[in-house]
N, C-alpha and C positions, 0 to 999 in steps of 0.2 A: 560409266562402265565401259571397259575396253571390249570391243566386239571380237567375236570369233572370225578369223580370216576365212574368206570364201563364202560367207553367208549370202544367200540369194533372196532378195525380196521381189524383184522384178515387177514393179508397179506397171500396170497396163494403162492406167488413166490417172491424170493429175490435174489439179486446179493451178492456175497462175494468178497470184494477187499482187497488187501494186498500190502504194500510197500515192494518192492523187489529190488535186485541189490544194496543194501546199504552196500557197502564195497569199498575198494580202494587198489588195488594191494594186498598185503598180510594182510592188515588191515581188520578185520571183526567186525561186531556188532551183538550182540545177540547170542543165543545158538542153532539156527536151520538153517540147510542148505536150501536155497531157493528151491532146487530140491524136497525136502520133502514136501514143501507147495504147489508147483505149481499144483499138481493134485487134490488139495482140494479147490481151489478157482475158480472164474470165471472171475475176472478182476485183472490185475497186474499193479501197479503203479511203473514204473521203474526209479530208480535214474538216473539223466541225467548229472552228472559230477560236480556240484557245491557244493552240500552237501555230496555227495558220488557218487561212480560210476566212472569207467574208460572205455575207448573204448572196451577193451577185455571183460570186465564184461557186458557192455551193450549188446554187440553182443551175448554173451552166454545167458544172461537172456531173450532177445527177442527170440532167437532160441528155448529155452526150452518152453517159453510161446506158441509159434506157435505150437510146437509139442503136447502140451496139449490142444490146442484149447481155450486158455485163451485170453481174450481181452487185447490188449496192450495199456497202457497209459503212457504218459510222466509225470514224477514227478519232476518238476523243483523247486529248492530251492534258498535261499540266497547263495551268493558266500562265504560260511562259512564252508570249509572242516574241519577245526579244531573243530568247535563247532557243527558239524553235522546239520547245518542249523537251529539250535534252538535259535540262537541269532539274534535279529533284526539288520538289516543294514539300516541306513538312506540313502535315495536316492530319486530322483524324481520318479514320477510314470512312466515316459518314460524310465528312466534308468533301473528301475526294470523290466518293461515289455520287454525291449531289452534283459535283462538277460534271461527272460523266452523264448523269441524267439530263442535265441542261443541254449538253452537246448532242447526245443521241436524239433528243427531241427535235433539234433543228434539222438534222439529216433526214429523220423519218418524215417530217412534214414536207420537205422538198421532194422526197420520194413519192409521197401521196399526191402531191401536186402534179407529178408527171405520170401518174397511174401505175406506180411501182410499189413494192413493199421492201422492207428492210431485211436483207438476207443475213447480215452478220454485224457484230460489233468487235472491233479490234483496238484496244488501247494503243496509244502511240508512245514511242521513245522511252523516256525515263519512267513514265507511268506504267508502261507494259513491263519493264524490268522490275519495278517495285512490286507490282501485283504478282509477278512470278515467284517471289520469295516471301510474300506477306500474306499468310493464310487468312487473317482477319479481313483485309481488303478484298482478297479474292472471293471469300465467302459472301461478303456483303454485296459485291458486284454481281455475283451469280444469283443471289436472292432477288436482286432488282430485275435481272433478266428473266427469271422465272415468273415474276409478277407481271411485267409489262410486255415481254417479248419471248414467250416460252418456246416458240418455234424458230427463233433466230439463232444462228450459230455464234459461239464464242471462239474467236481465233486466239491460239496460244501456243506455247512451246510444250513439247512432250516433257513430262517430268516436273512441270511447274505447279505451283500452288493453285494457279488458275485451272489447270487441267483437273487436278484433284477435286477442287470445289465443284466443277461442272459434273464430273462423273458421279459424285456423291448424291446429287439431286436429279440427275437425268437431263441436264441442259445439253442440247446438241453442241458439239464442239468440233473444231478443225485444228489439227496440229500442223505447224508450219516448218518448212525447211528454208533457211535464209541463204539465198544464192550469193548475195553480194556482201555478206558479213562473215567473219571468222568465228570459229567455235573454240571453247576451252574444254577441258576434260570432263567437266561436270555436265556437258551437254547444253550449256548456256552460250549465247552469242557474246562475243567480246564487244562491249559497248564502246563506241568511239564517236566523236562529233564530226570527224572528217576522214572518209575512207579513200580520198583521192580519186583516181581514174583507174579502176581495176581492168584486168585483161578479160574481155568478153569471152574469148575462146577458153581460157582457164576456168571461168565460171561455168560455161557450158559443159565442160568435162566433169567438173565437180557435181553438177546437177544430175547428169546422166549416171554417174557412179552411185549417187545417193538413191536414185530411182531403181537401179539394177541390183545394188548390193546392200542398200540401207546403211551405208557407211559414209563418214566424213572424216577427213584428217584434221586434227586440232592444231592449234598454234604451237603445241609442244611436240608435234609429229606423231602422235598416237591416233589410231582409228577408233572411233566410237560409233555406236548405233544411234540413229536419229529417225524414229518413226514419224511419218507425216502423210498428209493428204494434199497439202497445198504448198507451192513454191512461192516465196516472197522475194521481190526485189523492190528497189526504191526509186521513185522518179527523180529524187534529188541527187542520186549517185551520178557522177559525171559519166557520160556515155551510156545512159540508161536505154536508149533506143537500140544501140548495138548489142547491149546485154540481152534484152528480151528477144531480139531477132535471132541471135546465135543460140540461145536456149531453146527456142521453139524449133529451129532447124535440127538441132541435135536430138531433141526428144522425138520429133517426128521420124527422123532417120532410124531411131531405135525402136520404132513401132509403138511409142508411148503417146496416147491420145490426150489432148488437152480439152477439158470439159468443165462446165459449171459445177460448183461444189454440190448442188442439189442432185447431180447424177452420180456423185461419188460417195457421199455420206448419207445414209438412209436413217 
């Protein structure tokens, strides 16, 4: 939906979340160490083994998140280690949710090991995009969450099937704004496997505008409304450290506070 020009939202507080633990053994993605990002975010989406992540890395990432007071989230993806979870895998909704159950269990156990709880679950990559448009998958996923983690947040896009399913049953949810991804006119992110090295200052301006006006300019040049409570960026985006530093500086300069999601969504 095209937004009315001049609309003011003026968020006073926002969460910043980032996908972390996205490596496997000696294999690494991106040019930034997770430890450098952890102190600059409030929520961590931790890879759970299928698109990235191994037990040692999960343990380390959860421990560092706890040390920094960062909210712990499971980041389950398609069983696609080679393709980094960005290739769609066909399966029934039950098969895909069983894959999610398996991965969420891993992150939750590491969280328990370090005296923490699971704050949220956010599907990764192509699985996130599929769930956004697949009501059967979204409903089965949310039913799982209601059964085993009724107080954990579901991270999703506004207007998605995931949001609809969560609202229908009262599952806590958090809507995201994607700082380092483009939008189309439907309000969906433009899915790509390689975004290159974006301009961190341009991203900071984009984020501030979204917080102040609730608007983002699409790839076609139109402005649309994007309601959200959390800003997402990706550790595998080149220049991730500069991106989050510039975002934080710009938000703070505008008087926008960065806080854990538990302080934002009640």
